[in-house]
Structures are given as structure tokens and as C-alpha cells.
C-alpha positions in Angstrom: 151.9 159.7 153.3 148.9 158.7 151.1 148.7 155.2 152.3 150.3 152.8 154.8 151.2 149.2 154.2 151.5 147.0 157.3 153.5 143.9 156.2 152.0 140.5 156.9 153.4 137.0 156.8 155.3 136.1 153.6 153.0 133.1 153.2 149.8 135.1 153.5 147.8 135.9 150.3 145.4 138.2 152.2 145.3 142.0 151.9 142.9 143.8 154.3 142.1 147.0 152.4 140.9 149.9 154.6 140.1 152.8 152.3 137.6 155.0 154.3 138.7 155.0 157.9 140.6 158.3 158.1 139.2 161.7 158.9 142.4 163.6 157.9 142.1 166.3 155.2 145.2 167.3 153.3 146.2 171.0 153.6 146.0 171.3 149.9 142.5 170.0 149.7 141.0 171.9 152.7 140.8 175.4 151.1 138.7 174.1 148.2 136.0 172.8 150.6 133.2 175.4 150.8 131.9 174.4 154.2 132.6 175.5 157.8 134.1 173.4 160.6 130.7 172.2 161.9 129.6 171.1 158.5 132.9 169.4 157.8 132.6 167.5 161.1 129.1 166.4 160.1 130.3 165.1 156.7 133.2 163.2 158.3 130.9 161.7 161.0 128.6 160.3 158.3 131.0 159.3 155.6 134.0 157.9 157.5 134.0 154.2 158.1 135.0 154.9 161.6 137.3 152.4 163.5 137.5 150.0 160.5 141.3 150.3 160.8 141.1 149.2 164.4 139.0 146.3 163.4 141.5 145.3 160.7 144.5 145.5 163.0 142.9 143.7 165.9 141.7 140.8 163.6 145.2 140.6 162.0 146.9 140.3 165.3 145.1 137.0 166.1 145.5 135.2 162.8 147.7 132.2 162.2 149.5 134.0 159.3 149.2 137.7 159.6 147.5 139.4 156.6 148.9 142.5 154.9 147.0 145.7 155.6 146.7 148.5 153.0 145.3 151.6 154.7 144.3 155.0 153.3 145.7 157.7 155.5 143.5 160.5 154.1 139.7 161.0 154.2 137.6 160.0 151.2 136.7 163.7 151.1 140.2 164.3 149.7 140.0 161.6 147.0 138.0 158.3 147.1 140.4 155.6 145.9 137.6 153.1 145.3 135.7 155.2 142.7 136.3 155.0 139.0 138.1 158.2 138.0 135.9 158.7 134.9 132.4 158.6 133.5 132.0 154.9 134.4 131.5 155.9 138.0 127.7 156.0 138.7 128.2 157.9 141.9 129.2 160.9 139.8 125.4 161.4 139.5 125.3 162.6 143.1 128.6 164.5 143.0 130.5 161.6 144.6 132.9 160.4 142.0 136.6 160.1 142.7 136.7 163.7 143.9 133.5 164.6 145.8 131.7 167.9 145.0 128.7 167.0 147.2 128.3 165.4 150.6 126.2 162.7 152.2 123.0 164.7 152.1 123.6 166.6 148.8 125.4 169.6 150.4 127.8 171.4 148.0 131.4 170.7 149.1 133.4 172.0 146.2 132.9 173.9 143.0 133.5 171.9 139.8 137.1 172.3 138.7 138.5 169.9 136.1 142.1 171.1 136.6 142.0 170.6 140.4 140.4 167.2 140.1 143.1 166.0 137.6 145.8 167.2 140.1 144.2 165.3 142.9 144.0 162.2 140.8 147.6 162.5 139.8 148.9 163.1 143.3 146.6 160.8 145.3 144.4 158.5 143.3 147.0 157.1 140.9 149.8 156.5 143.4 147.4 154.8 145.7 146.0 152.5 143.0 149.5 151.7 141.7 150.7 150.8 145.1 147.8 148.5 145.8 148.2 146.9 142.4 151.9 146.3 143.1 151.1 144.7 146.5 148.5 142.5 144.7 151.1 141.4 142.2 153.6 140.7 144.9 151.1 138.4 146.8 150.3 136.6 143.5 154.0 136.1 142.7 154.9 135.0 146.2 151.9 132.8 147.1 150.3 132.1 143.8 147.1 134.0 144.6 145.8 137.2 146.3 142.6 137.6 148.3 141.5 141.2 148.9 139.1 141.7 151.8 137.7 145.2 151.6 136.7 146.5 155.1 133.9 149.1 155.2 131.0 150.1 157.4 127.7 151.8 156.7 125.1 153.7 158.6 122.1 152.0 160.3 119.7 154.4 158.6 120.0 155.0 154.9 121.7 158.2 153.9 120.5 160.5 151.1 123.5 159.9 148.8 122.9 156.1 148.6 121.7 155.1 145.1 120.6 151.6 146.2 119.7 152.2 149.8 116.1 151.0 149.8 116.9 147.3 150.4 117.7 145.4 153.5 120.4 146.7 155.9 121.8 143.5 157.5 124.4 143.5 160.3 127.0 142.5 157.6 126.7 143.1 153.9 128.9 141.0 151.7 129.8 142.7 148.4 130.8 140.5 145.6 132.3 140.7 142.1 131.0 138.2 139.5 134.5 137.4 138.3 136.5 137.6 141.4 134.4 136.3 144.3 134.6 132.5 144.2 132.1 130.3 146.0 134.6 129.1 148.6 135.4 132.7 149.6 131.7 133.5 150.0 131.1 130.3 152.0 134.0 131.2 154.3 132.6 134.6 154.9 129.1 133.2 155.6 130.6 130.9 158.2 132.5 133.7 159.9 129.6 136.2 159.7 126.4 134.3 160.1 123.9 137.2 159.8 124.6 138.6 156.3 123.0 139.5 153.0 124.6 139.9 149.6 125.1 143.2 147.8 122.7 145.2 149.9 122.8 148.1 150.6 126.1 148.2 148.8 127.5 146.0 146.1 130.7 145.0 144.5 134.3 144.2 145.6 137.5 146.1 144.9 139.9 144.6 142.4 142.8 146.7 141.0 142.0 147.6 137.4 145.2 145.9 136.2 143.8 142.6 137.4 140.0 143.1 137.0 138.6 140.4 134.7 142.1 139.5 133.7 143.7 137.5 136.4 141.8 134.6 138.2 144.5 134.4 140.8 142.9 137.6 142.4 139.9 137.1 144.6 138.0 139.9 146.4 135.2 140.3 148.9 133.8 143.5 150.5 132.8 143.3 154.1 130.3 146.2 155.0 129.5 146.3 158.7 126.4 148.1 160.0 127.7 150.7 162.4 125.3 150.1 165.3 126.7 146.7 165.7 130.1 148.1 166.8 130.0 151.9 167.5 127.9 154.9 168.5 126.6 156.7 165.5 127.4 159.1 164.0 131.2 159.3 164.5 131.2 158.1 168.1 133.4 155.6 169.9 133.3 151.8 169.3 131.8 149.4 171.8 132.4 145.8 172.6 130.7 144.7 169.4 134.0 145.5 167.6 135.7 142.7 169.5 133.1 140.2 168.3 133.6 141.4 164.7 137.3 141.2 165.0 137.0 137.6 166.1 134.8 136.9 163.0 137.2 138.6 160.7 140.1 136.6 162.2 138.1 133.4 161.4 137.6 134.5 157.8 141.3 135.3 157.4 142.3 131.9 158.9 139.9 130.1 156.6 141.4 131.9 153.5 145.0 131.3 154.6 
């Protein structure tokens, strides 16, 4: 299973998107990785948005109208579903396009292989993108709108792969899209998460390409949570900070709904 959809209330326009929480590597992808078990563990510790699926489900459980949850079941080291699959993707410069060839500190993960990459895009990236687009269309058709809340986390200290990591690293970063993050959504997020900054150290918000700059019914906001606020880094357990964040995320979902 590439992804899992947890159905929400029929009346809810909200999709909680959790793309980077999994540490699972597909059997087909594992042989191509040129690193040993310890190195793989280190990559997963630093690149996995650990426990963000727990955060999403806990927040959803306390909402007035349960949101829909769309969750990636495989690690981003298999395929990163939020990257552009072509030369538009700036992270290709550090070997971290849709199919990573390098890791968080520049370590070589895979050899370049166009045929392999195209196969991964066909079997993982495209079905994932199509399913999320279909769910977005369903929410628009049913409720008249769709609000995607993209749930991520980031390390307390900047990692070498970050292209824009020299700026502030607030407890919560709100990533926005100029066409799909309306002022009311940003205001609701600021009310729920009071200690935030915009688009630092990460920017943007996920919108399925079928809708990007085409359908104003689709809104999107990225929530990037600094990991020390809810877990032990890198790759350790979560602590009671996760419950506070779940309460804040619940508040945001209720405000949207």
C-alpha cells in the first residue's frame, strides 16, 4: 500500500496530509541503496518527520468534524511525493529530487539511473499524486472547497541539505503558497500556533498540480514543527509537547471547519 486514507466527516473540507512520517523502505527500493544498515538508520533518523502521523490522528480525534487524513506509508527515501518529478525541482541540486540520490549530509545513496527513477515515479509517485488529487476533487465537489494542511517537522539545528536553512528556526514554521493560502487561513493558524514565522526555514504549501493556480476552491498551508518541541532528536520518542501541538492543530481544524 503506497498511501492510506482515513475517512473524515462528509462535511469536512480538511485534508491532513502526512507525507514524510514513515521509515519503511520497499523491498524493491532497498537493493539500490548503497549504504549499510547504520547509515540507513542515520538517514531515516534525520529525514523522517517522526510522529507526525501520531500528531495528525490525535488532533483529528478531538475535532468537531473529523478531517480526512492522507498518509504516505513509505519513507521519502523511496520516493518523495512532494517534489516536482522534473527539472523544476530545486532540490535536485543536492540530489534530493523526487528520487533521492543523496542524503541529509550529502552522502551518496544511489547511483544515477534514469530507468529506475522512471519506474519509481510510475509505481509510487503518480498513483500517490493522482489519489490525493482525487480526494481533493471529492472534497471540493462535496463541500464546495478543500483545505490541505500539510503536516511536517524539521530538525532544531540546520541540516547540510537545506538550501534555505540560514534563517530563523521558530517552534512552528507556516509555509504558504501565494495563490492558495488565503489570509483567513493564515490568521487561523497564527491563532492556533502563536509562536510562528512564515516560510522559514522551509517555504511553500502542497497543492495537487491539477489544481495549482487553477482552482481557488483549494487552499493549502504547511505546518512545519521544530522537533525539539515534541520529541527527542534525532529519531527518538515523542514527549508531552506532542499533546500541546495536537491541541493547537485541533483548534486550527475546528476554525477551518
